[in-house]
Structures are given as C-alpha cells and as structure tokens.
HTML snippet that shows the backbone in 3Dmol.js (N, CA, C, O; Angstrom):
<script src="https://3Dmol.org/build/3Dmol-min.js"></script>
<div id="view" style="width:600px;height:400px;position:relative"></div>
<script>
const pdb = `
ATOM      1  N   MET A   1       6.856  -1.807  12.770  1.00  0.00           N
ATOM      2  CA  MET A   1       6.127  -2.600  12.582  1.00  0.00           C
ATOM      3  C   MET A   1       7.015  -3.551  11.551  1.00  0.00           C
ATOM      4  O   MET A   1       8.237  -3.483  11.421  1.00  0.00           O
ATOM      5  N   GLU A   2       6.166  -4.410  10.882  1.00  0.00           N
ATOM      6  CA  GLU A   2       6.593  -5.403  10.229  1.00  0.00           C
ATOM      7  C   GLU A   2       5.556  -5.068   8.401  1.00  0.00           C
ATOM      8  O   GLU A   2       4.821  -4.080   8.402  1.00  0.00           O
ATOM      9  N   LEU A   3       5.609  -5.733   7.373  1.00  0.00           N
ATOM     10  CA  LEU A   3       5.476  -5.298   6.463  1.00  0.00           C
ATOM     11  C   LEU A   3       5.576  -6.376   5.351  1.00  0.00           C
ATOM     12  O   LEU A   3       6.514  -6.601   4.586  1.00  0.00           O
ATOM     13  N   GLU A   4       4.287  -7.027   5.463  1.00  0.00           N
ATOM     14  CA  GLU A   4       3.932  -8.545   3.906  1.00  0.00           C
ATOM     15  C   GLU A   4       3.092  -7.844   2.942  1.00  0.00           C
ATOM     16  O   GLU A   4       2.203  -6.995   2.886  1.00  0.00           O
ATOM     17  N   LEU A   5       3.623  -8.415   2.396  1.00  0.00           N
ATOM     18  CA  LEU A   5       3.489  -8.389   0.693  1.00  0.00           C
ATOM     19  C   LEU A   5       2.492  -9.368  -0.053  1.00  0.00           C
ATOM     20  O   LEU A   5       3.095 -10.438  -0.138  1.00  0.00           O
ATOM     21  N   ASP A   6       1.467  -9.466  -0.529  1.00  0.00           N
ATOM     22  CA  ASP A   6       0.683 -10.439  -0.704  1.00  0.00           C
ATOM     23  C   ASP A   6       1.515 -11.406  -2.061  1.00  0.00           C
ATOM     24  O   ASP A   6       2.637 -10.903  -1.992  1.00  0.00           O
ATOM     25  N   PRO A   7       1.551 -11.858  -2.551  1.00  0.00           N
ATOM     26  CA  PRO A   7       1.955 -13.478  -3.476  1.00  0.00           C
ATOM     27  C   PRO A   7       2.170 -12.661  -4.459  1.00  0.00           C
ATOM     28  O   PRO A   7       3.212 -12.329  -5.024  1.00  0.00           O
ATOM     29  N   GLU A   8       0.027 -12.085  -4.757  1.00  0.00           N
ATOM     30  CA  GLU A   8       0.351 -11.978  -6.353  1.00  0.00           C
ATOM     31  C   GLU A   8       0.602  -9.640  -6.541  1.00  0.00           C
ATOM     32  O   GLU A   8       0.702  -8.763  -7.400  1.00  0.00           O
ATOM     33  N   LEU A   9       0.566  -9.850  -4.892  1.00  0.00           N
ATOM     34  CA  LEU A   9       1.096  -7.915  -5.471  1.00  0.00           C
ATOM     35  C   LEU A   9       2.732  -8.095  -5.882  1.00  0.00           C
ATOM     36  O   LEU A   9       3.159  -7.302  -6.721  1.00  0.00           O
ATOM     37  N   LEU A  10       3.902  -9.363  -5.183  1.00  0.00           N
ATOM     38  CA  LEU A  10       5.179  -9.238  -5.768  1.00  0.00           C
ATOM     39  C   LEU A  10       5.058  -9.985  -6.773  1.00  0.00           C
ATOM     40  O   LEU A  10       5.602 -10.949  -6.235  1.00  0.00           O
ATOM     41  N   ALA A  11       4.826 -10.329  -7.694  1.00  0.00           N
ATOM     42  CA  ALA A  11       4.327 -10.584  -9.112  1.00  0.00           C
ATOM     43  C   ALA A  11       4.073  -9.741  -9.132  1.00  0.00           C
ATOM     44  O   ALA A  11       4.475 -10.661  -8.420  1.00  0.00           O
ATOM     45  N   GLN A  12       3.875  -9.091  -9.160  1.00  0.00           N
ATOM     46  CA  GLN A  12       3.031  -7.572 -10.362  1.00  0.00           C
ATOM     47  C   GLN A  12       5.050  -6.472 -10.261  1.00  0.00           C
ATOM     48  O   GLN A  12       5.901  -6.035 -11.036  1.00  0.00           O
ATOM     49  N   LEU A  13       4.806  -6.559  -8.908  1.00  0.00           N
ATOM     50  CA  LEU A  13       6.404  -5.453  -8.433  1.00  0.00           C
ATOM     51  C   LEU A  13       7.279  -6.091  -8.789  1.00  0.00           C
ATOM     52  O   LEU A  13       8.229  -5.335  -8.585  1.00  0.00           O
ATOM     53  N   ARG A  14       7.811  -7.288  -9.334  1.00  0.00           N
ATOM     54  CA  ARG A  14       8.527  -7.636 -10.261  1.00  0.00           C
ATOM     55  C   ARG A  14       8.730  -7.276 -11.860  1.00  0.00           C
ATOM     56  O   ARG A  14       9.650  -7.039 -12.644  1.00  0.00           O
ATOM     57  N   ALA A  15       7.486  -7.369 -11.850  1.00  0.00           N
ATOM     58  CA  ALA A  15       6.863  -6.774 -12.961  1.00  0.00           C
ATOM     59  C   ALA A  15       7.456  -5.619 -13.229  1.00  0.00           C
ATOM     60  O   ALA A  15       7.765  -5.454 -14.409  1.00  0.00           O
ATOM     61  N   LEU A  16       7.689  -4.829 -12.528  1.00  0.00           N
ATOM     62  CA  LEU A  16       8.128  -3.039 -12.961  1.00  0.00           C
ATOM     63  C   LEU A  16       9.524  -2.968 -13.159  1.00  0.00           C
ATOM     64  O   LEU A  16      10.373  -3.746 -12.724  1.00  0.00           O
ATOM     65  N   THR A  17       9.675  -2.011 -13.823  1.00  0.00           N
ATOM     66  CA  THR A  17      11.203  -1.834 -14.716  1.00  0.00           C
ATOM     67  C   THR A  17      11.770  -0.715 -11.886  1.00  0.00           C
ATOM     68  O   THR A  17      11.287  -0.082 -10.947  1.00  0.00           O
ATOM     69  N   LYS A  18      13.197  -1.552 -12.483  1.00  0.00           N
ATOM     70  CA  LYS A  18      14.113  -1.180 -11.073  1.00  0.00           C
ATOM     71  C   LYS A  18      14.031   0.201 -10.889  1.00  0.00           C
ATOM     72  O   LYS A  18      14.516   0.772  -9.912  1.00  0.00           O
ATOM     73  N   ALA A  19      13.489   0.705 -11.713  1.00  0.00           N
ATOM     74  CA  ALA A  19      14.011   2.441 -11.128  1.00  0.00           C
ATOM     75  C   ALA A  19      12.072   2.382  -9.766  1.00  0.00           C
ATOM     76  O   ALA A  19      11.960   2.620  -8.564  1.00  0.00           O
ATOM     77  N   GLU A  20      11.057   1.982 -10.776  1.00  0.00           N
ATOM     78  CA  GLU A  20      10.118   1.712 -10.543  1.00  0.00           C
ATOM     79  C   GLU A  20      10.037   0.935  -8.760  1.00  0.00           C
ATOM     80  O   GLU A  20       9.735   1.391  -7.657  1.00  0.00           O
ATOM     81  N   ARG A  21      10.273   0.214  -9.027  1.00  0.00           N
ATOM     82  CA  ARG A  21      10.557  -1.029  -7.758  1.00  0.00           C
ATOM     83  C   ARG A  21      11.516  -0.309  -6.072  1.00  0.00           C
ATOM     84  O   ARG A  21      11.540  -0.434  -4.848  1.00  0.00           O
ATOM     85  N   VAL A  22      11.788   0.012  -6.560  1.00  0.00           N
ATOM     86  CA  VAL A  22      12.844   1.663  -5.621  1.00  0.00           C
ATOM     87  C   VAL A  22      12.213   2.324  -5.474  1.00  0.00           C
ATOM     88  O   VAL A  22      12.569   2.964  -4.485  1.00  0.00           O
ATOM     89  N   LYS A  23      10.996   2.822  -6.011  1.00  0.00           N
ATOM     90  CA  LYS A  23      10.374   3.863  -5.284  1.00  0.00           C
ATOM     91  C   LYS A  23       8.743   3.324  -4.810  1.00  0.00           C
ATOM     92  O   LYS A  23       7.839   4.036  -4.375  1.00  0.00           O
ATOM     93  N   ILE A  24       8.732   2.580  -4.932  1.00  0.00           N
ATOM     94  CA  ILE A  24       7.972   1.415  -4.563  1.00  0.00           C
ATOM     95  C   ILE A  24       8.340   0.989  -2.481  1.00  0.00           C
ATOM     96  O   ILE A  24       7.856   1.315  -1.398  1.00  0.00           O
ATOM     97  N   GLY A  25       9.467   0.107  -3.004  1.00  0.00           N
ATOM     98  CA  GLY A  25      10.286   0.166  -1.838  1.00  0.00           C
ATOM     99  C   GLY A  25      10.218   1.142  -0.941  1.00  0.00           C
ATOM    100  O   GLY A  25       9.732   0.825   0.145  1.00  0.00           O
ATOM    101  N   ALA A  26      10.682   2.598  -1.131  1.00  0.00           N
ATOM    102  CA  ALA A  26      10.891   4.006  -0.437  1.00  0.00           C
ATOM    103  C   ALA A  26       9.608   3.536   0.360  1.00  0.00           C
ATOM    104  O   ALA A  26       9.434   3.351   1.565  1.00  0.00           O
ATOM    105  N   LEU A  27       8.880   3.424  -0.591  1.00  0.00           N
ATOM    106  CA  LEU A  27       7.315   4.250  -0.253  1.00  0.00           C
ATOM    107  C   LEU A  27       7.051   2.995   0.779  1.00  0.00           C
ATOM    108  O   LEU A  27       6.974   3.500   1.899  1.00  0.00           O
ATOM    109  N   HIS A  28       6.870   1.488   0.874  1.00  0.00           N
ATOM    110  CA  HIS A  28       6.851   0.541   1.332  1.00  0.00           C
ATOM    111  C   HIS A  28       7.931   1.120   3.171  1.00  0.00           C
ATOM    112  O   HIS A  28       7.464   0.963   4.299  1.00  0.00           O
ATOM    113  N   ASN A  29       9.304   1.726   2.863  1.00  0.00           N
ATOM    114  CA  ASN A  29       9.716   1.447   4.721  1.00  0.00           C
ATOM    115  C   ASN A  29       8.539   3.008   5.053  1.00  0.00           C
ATOM    116  O   ASN A  29       7.616   2.946   5.864  1.00  0.00           O
ATOM    117  N   ARG A  30       8.796   4.003   4.408  1.00  0.00           N
ATOM    118  CA  ARG A  30       7.882   4.680   4.678  1.00  0.00           C
ATOM    119  C   ARG A  30       6.582   4.571   5.917  1.00  0.00           C
ATOM    120  O   ARG A  30       6.283   5.013   7.027  1.00  0.00           O
ATOM    121  N   MET A  31       6.046   3.576   4.748  1.00  0.00           N
ATOM    122  CA  MET A  31       4.305   3.385   5.091  1.00  0.00           C
ATOM    123  C   MET A  31       4.704   3.004   6.968  1.00  0.00           C
ATOM    124  O   MET A  31       4.340   3.659   7.945  1.00  0.00           O
ATOM    125  N   ARG A  32       5.581   1.693   6.935  1.00  0.00           N
ATOM    126  CA  ARG A  32       6.382   1.082   7.452  1.00  0.00           C
ATOM    127  C   ARG A  32       6.378   1.601   9.221  1.00  0.00           C
ATOM    128  O   ARG A  32       5.719   1.203  10.182  1.00  0.00           O
ATOM    129  N   THR A  33       7.410   2.630   9.081  1.00  0.00           N
ATOM    130  CA  THR A  33       7.818   3.220  10.200  1.00  0.00           C
ATOM    131  C   THR A  33       6.867   4.452  11.121  1.00  0.00           C
ATOM    132  O   THR A  33       6.852   4.880  12.275  1.00  0.00           O
ATOM    133  N   ALA A  34       6.156   4.686   9.898  1.00  0.00           N
ATOM    134  CA  ALA A  34       5.403   6.426   9.915  1.00  0.00           C
ATOM    135  C   ALA A  34       3.626   6.134  10.306  1.00  0.00           C
ATOM    136  O   ALA A  34       2.904   6.981  10.832  1.00  0.00           O
ATOM    137  N   PHE A  35       3.127   4.541   9.843  1.00  0.00           N
ATOM    138  CA  PHE A  35       1.650   4.078   9.868  1.00  0.00           C
ATOM    139  C   PHE A  35       1.452   4.138  11.663  1.00  0.00           C
ATOM    140  O   PHE A  35       2.127   3.425  12.406  1.00  0.00           O
ATOM    141  N   GLY A  36       0.734   4.812  12.006  1.00  0.00           N
ATOM    142  CA  GLY A  36       0.244   4.455  13.230  1.00  0.00           C
ATOM    143  C   GLY A  36       0.633   6.784  14.037  1.00  0.00           C
ATOM    144  O   GLY A  36       0.369   7.375  15.084  1.00  0.00           O
ATOM    145  N   ARG A  37       1.068   7.024  13.204  1.00  0.00           N
ATOM    146  CA  ARG A  37       2.100   8.273  13.919  1.00  0.00           C
ATOM    147  C   ARG A  37       1.243   9.327  12.984  1.00  0.00           C
ATOM    148  O   ARG A  37       1.877   9.866  12.077  1.00  0.00           O
ATOM    149  N   PRO A  38      -0.440   9.733  13.169  1.00  0.00           N
ATOM    150  CA  PRO A  38      -0.806  10.478  11.806  1.00  0.00           C
ATOM    151  C   PRO A  38      -0.471  11.552  11.157  1.00  0.00           C
ATOM    152  O   PRO A  38      -0.993  11.916  10.103  1.00  0.00           O
ATOM    153  N   HIS A  39       0.882  12.413  12.059  1.00  0.00           N
ATOM    154  CA  HIS A  39       1.759  13.649  12.185  1.00  0.00           C
ATOM    155  C   HIS A  39       2.729  13.075  11.385  1.00  0.00           C
ATOM    156  O   HIS A  39       3.822  13.612  11.200  1.00  0.00           O
ATOM    157  N   GLU A  40       2.352  11.853  10.822  1.00  0.00           N
ATOM    158  CA  GLU A  40       4.618  11.744  10.411  1.00  0.00           C
ATOM    159  C   GLU A  40       3.731  10.765   8.937  1.00  0.00           C
ATOM    160  O   GLU A  40       4.582  10.280   8.192  1.00  0.00           O
ATOM    161  N   HIS A  41       2.835  10.576   8.662  1.00  0.00           N
ATOM    162  CA  HIS A  41       2.405   9.493   7.666  1.00  0.00           C
ATOM    163  C   HIS A  41       1.157  10.284   7.087  1.00  0.00           C
ATOM    164  O   HIS A  41       0.047   9.828   6.812  1.00  0.00           O
ATOM    165  N   ARG A  42       1.740  11.924   6.941  1.00  0.00           N
ATOM    166  CA  ARG A  42       0.384  12.708   6.695  1.00  0.00           C
ATOM    167  C   ARG A  42       0.435  13.051   5.736  1.00  0.00           C
ATOM    168  O   ARG A  42      -0.553  13.410   5.096  1.00  0.00           O
ATOM    169  N   GLY A  43       2.151  13.060   5.118  1.00  0.00           N
ATOM    170  CA  GLY A  43       2.491  13.074   3.214  1.00  0.00           C
ATOM    171  C   GLY A  43       2.433  11.723   2.809  1.00  0.00           C
ATOM    172  O   GLY A  43       2.147  11.722   1.612  1.00  0.00           O
ATOM    173  N   LEU A  44       2.598  10.311   3.329  1.00  0.00           N
ATOM    174  CA  LEU A  44       1.488   9.917   2.880  1.00  0.00           C
ATOM    175  C   LEU A  44       0.478   9.064   1.584  1.00  0.00           C
ATOM    176  O   LEU A  44       0.377   8.141   0.777  1.00  0.00           O
ATOM    177  N   GLY A  45      -0.325  10.722   2.447  1.00  0.00           N
ATOM    178  CA  GLY A  45      -1.334  10.201   1.538  1.00  0.00           C
ATOM    179  C   GLY A  45      -2.934   8.642   2.508  1.00  0.00           C
ATOM    180  O   GLY A  45      -4.117   8.300   2.544  1.00  0.00           O
ATOM    181  N   VAL A  46      -1.894   8.448   2.892  1.00  0.00           N
ATOM    182  CA  VAL A  46      -2.682   7.053   3.877  1.00  0.00           C
ATOM    183  C   VAL A  46      -3.983   7.329   3.992  1.00  0.00           C
ATOM    184  O   VAL A  46      -4.230   8.528   4.122  1.00  0.00           O
ATOM    185  N   ARG A  47      -4.988   6.522   3.986  1.00  0.00           N
ATOM    186  CA  ARG A  47      -6.554   7.966   4.059  1.00  0.00           C
ATOM    187  C   ARG A  47      -7.204   5.480   4.173  1.00  0.00           C
ATOM    188  O   ARG A  47      -6.844   4.499   3.522  1.00  0.00           O
ATOM    189  N   SER A  48      -7.931   5.630   5.032  1.00  0.00           N
ATOM    190  CA  SER A  48      -8.695   4.882   5.873  1.00  0.00           C
ATOM    191  C   SER A  48     -10.185   4.583   4.437  1.00  0.00           C
ATOM    192  O   SER A  48     -10.908   5.485   4.013  1.00  0.00           O
ATOM    193  N   LEU A  49     -10.238   3.304   4.057  1.00  0.00           N
ATOM    194  CA  LEU A  49     -11.524   3.291   3.481  1.00  0.00           C
ATOM    195  C   LEU A  49     -12.305   2.417   4.075  1.00  0.00           C
ATOM    196  O   LEU A  49     -13.133   1.769   3.436  1.00  0.00           O
ATOM    197  N   GLY A  50     -12.108   2.272   5.588  1.00  0.00           N
ATOM    198  CA  GLY A  50     -13.454   1.792   6.238  1.00  0.00           C
ATOM    199  C   GLY A  50     -13.608   0.379   6.057  1.00  0.00           C
ATOM    200  O   GLY A  50     -13.337   0.019   4.911  1.00  0.00           O
ATOM    201  N   HIS A  51     -14.017  -0.672   6.967  1.00  0.00           N
ATOM    202  CA  HIS A  51     -13.513  -2.015   7.506  1.00  0.00           C
ATOM    203  C   HIS A  51     -11.361  -2.082   7.586  1.00  0.00           C
ATOM    204  O   HIS A  51     -10.412  -2.736   7.152  1.00  0.00           O
ATOM    205  N   GLY A  52     -11.542  -1.415   8.075  1.00  0.00           N
ATOM    206  CA  GLY A  52      -9.613  -1.658   8.479  1.00  0.00           C
ATOM    207  C   GLY A  52      -8.802  -2.169   7.587  1.00  0.00           C
ATOM    208  O   GLY A  52      -7.925  -3.013   7.773  1.00  0.00           O
ATOM    209  N   VAL A  53      -9.214  -1.463   6.273  1.00  0.00           N
ATOM    210  CA  VAL A  53      -8.941  -0.948   5.059  1.00  0.00           C
ATOM    211  C   VAL A  53      -8.117  -0.346   4.755  1.00  0.00           C
ATOM    212  O   VAL A  53      -7.396  -0.706   5.686  1.00  0.00           O
ATOM    213  N   PHE A  54      -7.210   0.660   3.957  1.00  0.00           N
ATOM    214  CA  PHE A  54      -5.999   2.059   4.375  1.00  0.00           C
ATOM    215  C   PHE A  54      -6.161   1.477   2.645  1.00  0.00           C
ATOM    216  O   PHE A  54      -6.560   0.461   2.075  1.00  0.00           O
ATOM    217  N   GLU A  55      -5.633   2.698   2.305  1.00  0.00           N
ATOM    218  CA  GLU A  55      -4.708   2.798   1.080  1.00  0.00           C
ATOM    219  C   GLU A  55      -3.712   3.868   0.602  1.00  0.00           C
ATOM    220  O   GLU A  55      -4.254   3.991  -0.496  1.00  0.00           O
ATOM    221  N   CYS A  56      -2.980   4.494   0.560  1.00  0.00           N
ATOM    222  CA  CYS A  56      -1.824   4.837   0.386  1.00  0.00           C
ATOM    223  C   CYS A  56      -1.032   4.789  -1.451  1.00  0.00           C
ATOM    224  O   CYS A  56      -0.443   3.999  -2.188  1.00  0.00           O
ATOM    225  N   ARG A  57      -1.814   6.994  -1.435  1.00  0.00           N
ATOM    226  CA  ARG A  57      -0.712   6.848  -2.973  1.00  0.00           C
ATOM    227  C   ARG A  57       0.302   6.685  -3.288  1.00  0.00           C
ATOM    228  O   ARG A  57       1.238   7.055  -2.580  1.00  0.00           O
ATOM    229  N   HIS A  58       0.501   6.019  -4.568  1.00  0.00           N
ATOM    230  CA  HIS A  58       1.594   6.326  -4.812  1.00  0.00           C
ATOM    231  C   HIS A  58       1.894   6.969  -6.376  1.00  0.00           C
ATOM    232  O   HIS A  58       1.971   6.528  -7.522  1.00  0.00           O
ATOM    233  N   GLY A  59       1.988   7.999  -5.840  1.00  0.00           N
ATOM    234  CA  GLY A  59       2.296   8.808  -7.712  1.00  0.00           C
ATOM    235  C   GLY A  59       0.788   9.614  -7.685  1.00  0.00           C
ATOM    236  O   GLY A  59       0.177   9.827  -6.637  1.00  0.00           O
ATOM    237  N   LEU A  60       0.415   9.928  -8.736  1.00  0.00           N
ATOM    238  CA  LEU A  60      -1.197  10.558  -9.268  1.00  0.00           C
ATOM    239  C   LEU A  60      -1.907   9.212  -9.407  1.00  0.00           C
ATOM    240  O   LEU A  60      -3.106   9.461  -9.536  1.00  0.00           O
ATOM    241  N   ALA A  61      -1.769   8.371  -9.426  1.00  0.00           N
ATOM    242  CA  ALA A  61      -2.371   7.613 -10.061  1.00  0.00           C
ATOM    243  C   ALA A  61      -2.332   5.978  -9.408  1.00  0.00           C
ATOM    244  O   ALA A  61      -3.335   5.282  -9.573  1.00  0.00           O
ATOM    245  N   GLN A  62      -1.522   5.595  -8.907  1.00  0.00           N
ATOM    246  CA  GLN A  62      -1.321   3.963  -7.920  1.00  0.00           C
ATOM    247  C   GLN A  62      -1.603   4.360  -6.639  1.00  0.00           C
ATOM    248  O   GLN A  62      -1.304   5.437  -6.124  1.00  0.00           O
ATOM    249  N   ARG A  63      -2.353   3.191  -6.015  1.00  0.00           N
ATOM    250  CA  ARG A  63      -2.659   3.523  -4.746  1.00  0.00           C
ATOM    251  C   ARG A  63      -2.232   1.964  -4.044  1.00  0.00           C
ATOM    252  O   ARG A  63      -2.495   0.878  -4.559  1.00  0.00           O
ATOM    253  N   LEU A  64      -1.697   2.124  -3.079  1.00  0.00           N
ATOM    254  CA  LEU A  64      -1.642   0.493  -2.904  1.00  0.00           C
ATOM    255  C   LEU A  64      -2.937   0.091  -1.247  1.00  0.00           C
ATOM    256  O   LEU A  64      -3.294   0.874  -0.365  1.00  0.00           O
ATOM    257  N   VAL A  65      -3.147  -0.772  -1.359  1.00  0.00           N
ATOM    258  CA  VAL A  65      -4.013  -0.944  -0.654  1.00  0.00           C
ATOM    259  C   VAL A  65      -3.581  -2.302   0.954  1.00  0.00           C
ATOM    260  O   VAL A  65      -3.173  -3.446   1.153  1.00  0.00           O
ATOM    261  N   PHE A  66      -4.036  -1.121   1.645  1.00  0.00           N
ATOM    262  CA  PHE A  66      -3.448  -2.632   3.647  1.00  0.00           C
ATOM    263  C   PHE A  66      -4.599  -3.047   3.667  1.00  0.00           C
ATOM    264  O   PHE A  66      -5.525  -3.207   2.873  1.00  0.00           O
ATOM    265  N   GLN A  67      -4.178  -3.344   5.743  1.00  0.00           N
ATOM    266  CA  GLN A  67      -4.292  -3.641   6.445  1.00  0.00           C
ATOM    267  C   GLN A  67      -3.640  -3.946   7.624  1.00  0.00           C
ATOM    268  O   GLN A  67      -2.534  -4.467   7.480  1.00  0.00           O
ATOM    269  N   VAL A  68      -4.158  -3.699   9.122  1.00  0.00           N
ATOM    270  CA  VAL A  68      -3.666  -4.558   9.449  1.00  0.00           C
ATOM    271  C   VAL A  68      -3.574  -5.549   9.722  1.00  0.00           C
ATOM    272  O   VAL A  68      -4.589  -6.213   9.510  1.00  0.00           O
ATOM    273  N   GLU A  69      -2.079  -6.485  10.496  1.00  0.00           N
ATOM    274  CA  GLU A  69      -3.114  -7.936  10.555  1.00  0.00           C
ATOM    275  C   GLU A  69      -2.087  -8.744  11.734  1.00  0.00           C
ATOM    276  O   GLU A  69      -1.066  -9.273  11.294  1.00  0.00           O
ATOM    277  N   ALA A  70      -2.191  -8.773  12.265  1.00  0.00           N
ATOM    278  CA  ALA A  70      -1.717  -9.756  13.537  1.00  0.00           C
ATOM    279  C   ALA A  70       0.194  -8.451  14.152  1.00  0.00           C
ATOM    280  O   ALA A  70       1.222  -8.758  14.756  1.00  0.00           O
ATOM    281  N   GLY A  71      -0.193  -7.416  13.675  1.00  0.00           N
ATOM    282  CA  GLY A  71       0.652  -6.386  14.005  1.00  0.00           C
ATOM    283  C   GLY A  71       1.920  -6.473  12.506  1.00  0.00           C
ATOM    284  O   GLY A  71       3.084  -6.076  12.541  1.00  0.00           O
ATOM    285  N   ALA A  72       1.382  -6.951  11.616  1.00  0.00           N
ATOM    286  CA  ALA A  72       2.371  -5.788  10.569  1.00  0.00           C
ATOM    287  C   ALA A  72       1.037  -5.253   9.642  1.00  0.00           C
ATOM    288  O   ALA A  72      -0.164  -5.416   9.858  1.00  0.00           O
ATOM    289  N   LEU A  73       1.823  -4.459   8.381  1.00  0.00           N
ATOM    290  CA  LEU A  73       1.193  -4.523   7.565  1.00  0.00           C
ATOM    291  C   LEU A  73       1.121  -5.090   5.701  1.00  0.00           C
ATOM    292  O   LEU A  73       1.943  -5.070   4.785  1.00  0.00           O
ATOM    293  N   TYR A  74      -1.002  -5.777   5.888  1.00  0.00           N
ATOM    294  CA  TYR A  74      -0.089  -6.758   4.948  1.00  0.00           C
ATOM    295  C   TYR A  74      -0.128  -6.071   3.964  1.00  0.00           C
ATOM    296  O   TYR A  74      -1.266  -6.022   4.430  1.00  0.00           O
ATOM    297  N   VAL A  75      -0.081  -5.516   3.133  1.00  0.00           N
ATOM    298  CA  VAL A  75      -0.128  -4.641   1.059  1.00  0.00           C
ATOM    299  C   VAL A  75      -0.769  -5.558   0.059  1.00  0.00           C
ATOM    300  O   VAL A  75      -0.038  -5.976  -0.838  1.00  0.00           O
ATOM    301  N   HIS A  76      -1.713  -5.841   0.073  1.00  0.00           N
ATOM    302  CA  HIS A  76      -2.843  -6.529  -0.873  1.00  0.00           C
ATOM    303  C   HIS A  76      -3.025  -6.399  -1.804  1.00  0.00           C
ATOM    304  O   HIS A  76      -3.663  -7.329  -2.299  1.00  0.00           O
ATOM    305  N   PHE A  77      -2.712  -5.418  -2.620  1.00  0.00           N
ATOM    306  CA  PHE A  77      -3.100  -4.646  -4.063  1.00  0.00           C
ATOM    307  C   PHE A  77      -2.666  -3.232  -4.055  1.00  0.00           C
ATOM    308  O   PHE A  77      -2.780  -2.284  -3.279  1.00  0.00           O
ATOM    309  N   MET A  78      -1.833  -3.560  -5.833  1.00  0.00           N
ATOM    310  CA  MET A  78      -1.998  -1.964  -6.176  1.00  0.00           C
ATOM    311  C   MET A  78      -2.253  -1.772  -7.593  1.00  0.00           C
ATOM    312  O   MET A  78      -1.932  -2.405  -8.599  1.00  0.00           O
ATOM    313  N   GLY A  79      -2.801  -0.907  -7.420  1.00  0.00           N
ATOM    314  CA  GLY A  79      -3.931  -0.538  -8.792  1.00  0.00           C
ATOM    315  C   GLY A  79      -3.957   1.496  -8.727  1.00  0.00           C
ATOM    316  O   GLY A  79      -3.412   2.330  -8.003  1.00  0.00           O
ATOM    317  N   THR A  80      -5.041   1.564 -10.085  1.00  0.00           N
ATOM    318  CA  THR A  80      -5.572   3.285  -9.923  1.00  0.00           C
ATOM    319  C   THR A  80      -6.264   2.854  -9.189  1.00  0.00           C
ATOM    320  O   THR A  80      -6.151   1.834  -8.509  1.00  0.00           O
ATOM    321  N   HIS A  81      -7.091   3.620  -9.251  1.00  0.00           N
ATOM    322  CA  HIS A  81      -8.021   4.357  -8.233  1.00  0.00           C
ATOM    323  C   HIS A  81      -9.080   3.521  -8.756  1.00  0.00           C
ATOM    324  O   HIS A  81      -9.682   3.001  -7.817  1.00  0.00           O
ATOM    325  N   ASP A  82      -9.473   3.237  -9.710  1.00  0.00           N
ATOM    326  CA  ASP A  82     -11.039   2.313 -10.140  1.00  0.00           C
ATOM    327  C   ASP A  82     -10.436   0.892 -10.366  1.00  0.00           C
ATOM    328  O   ASP A  82     -11.170   0.092 -10.946  1.00  0.00           O
ATOM    329  N   GLU A  83      -9.203   0.477  -9.988  1.00  0.00           N
ATOM    330  CA  GLU A  83      -8.423  -0.996  -9.501  1.00  0.00           C
ATOM    331  C   GLU A  83      -9.317  -1.242  -8.400  1.00  0.00           C
ATOM    332  O   GLU A  83     -10.296  -1.981  -8.298  1.00  0.00           O
ATOM    333  N   VAL A  84      -8.504  -0.103  -7.249  1.00  0.00           N
ATOM    334  CA  VAL A  84      -8.904  -0.765  -5.993  1.00  0.00           C
ATOM    335  C   VAL A  84     -10.263  -0.364  -6.355  1.00  0.00           C
ATOM    336  O   VAL A  84     -10.537  -0.905  -7.427  1.00  0.00           O
ATOM    337  N   ARG A  85     -11.363   0.447  -5.867  1.00  0.00           N
ATOM    338  CA  ARG A  85     -12.227  -0.867  -6.231  1.00  0.00           C
ATOM    339  C   ARG A  85     -12.740  -1.100  -6.486  1.00  0.00           C
ATOM    340  O   ARG A  85     -13.764  -1.028  -5.807  1.00  0.00           O
ATOM    341  N   ARG A  86     -12.804  -1.664  -7.702  1.00  0.00           N
ATOM    342  CA  ARG A  86     -12.812  -3.294  -7.531  1.00  0.00           C
ATOM    343  C   ARG A  86     -12.576  -4.537  -6.530  1.00  0.00           C
ATOM    344  O   ARG A  86     -13.190  -5.482  -6.036  1.00  0.00           O
ATOM    345  N   PHE A  87     -11.224  -3.906  -6.544  1.00  0.00           N
ATOM    346  CA  PHE A  87     -11.084  -4.952  -4.737  1.00  0.00           C
ATOM    347  C   PHE A  87     -11.696  -4.939  -4.824  1.00  0.00           C
ATOM    348  O   PHE A  87     -12.632  -5.558  -5.330  1.00  0.00           O
ATOM    349  N   LEU A  88     -11.367  -3.836  -4.128  1.00  0.00           N
ATOM    350  CA  LEU A  88     -12.315  -3.437  -3.011  1.00  0.00           C
ATOM    351  C   LEU A  88     -13.645  -4.424  -2.788  1.00  0.00           C
ATOM    352  O   LEU A  88     -13.743  -5.234  -1.866  1.00  0.00           O
ATOM    353  N   ARG A  89     -14.621  -4.194  -3.797  1.00  0.00           N
ATOM    354  CA  ARG A  89     -16.179  -5.085  -3.670  1.00  0.00           C
ATOM    355  C   ARG A  89     -15.600  -7.246  -3.548  1.00  0.00           C
ATOM    356  O   ARG A  89     -16.278  -8.263  -3.405  1.00  0.00           O
ATOM    357  N   LYS A  90     -14.537  -7.078  -3.656  1.00  0.00           N
ATOM    358  CA  LYS A  90     -14.037  -8.915  -3.942  1.00  0.00           C
ATOM    359  C   LYS A  90     -13.899  -9.354  -2.464  1.00  0.00           C
ATOM    360  O   LYS A  90     -14.303 -10.451  -2.079  1.00  0.00           O
ATOM    361  N   LEU A  91     -13.171  -8.232  -1.468  1.00  0.00           N
ATOM    362  CA  LEU A  91     -12.949  -8.577   0.074  1.00  0.00           C
ATOM    363  C   LEU A  91     -14.064  -8.307   1.019  1.00  0.00           C
ATOM    364  O   LEU A  91     -13.932  -8.559   2.216  1.00  0.00           O
TER     365      LEU A  91
END
`;
const viewer = $3Dmol.createViewer("view");
viewer.addModel(pdb, "pdb");
viewer.setStyle({}, {cartoon: {color: "spectrum"}});
viewer.zoomTo();
viewer.render();
</script>
C-alpha cells in the first residue's frame, strides 16, 4: 500500500532531527506494509478513531493520524494525544 503525507505534516517532519526522521520513516514503512493485516500491525499501536480515521503510536507521546484514501494511507497529522483530539474536531 502506498503512503502519502500531508504537506503540513511534511514540513513538521523536516523540522525534526535526522534521528527522529529515521525512526518515523521506519514507522511509516511498517504501517504501509502491515496495515490491513491485524496480526502484523498489532505491535504498531494502530487504533481506529472512527469514521475511517486511524492513529498509530510513535513512542509514548506522539501519534500519527491517517486514513485510507484511494488505496493509499494518507497521513494527516502528528501530535500528542490532546493535539490529536483537537485535530479530529476539525475534520
């Protein structure tokens, strides 16, 4: 499955350190290959937030919010639990 990033998220990722970008890139690859296979994505912390929106945990504090759009995973947002809640109200 393909992975697409929101332009605002891409700008946010570019501001991170290289080590952090590498970790998130590895998480993106694991999401892309495991999504839709529940036994494989179990360790990724993928969770349905309702209305076709999902989150994937990155460490204890960060979450990536994504949807399946036209056969691709479209990652909309990265933030803390509270930031994700505020973001979801805007959708």
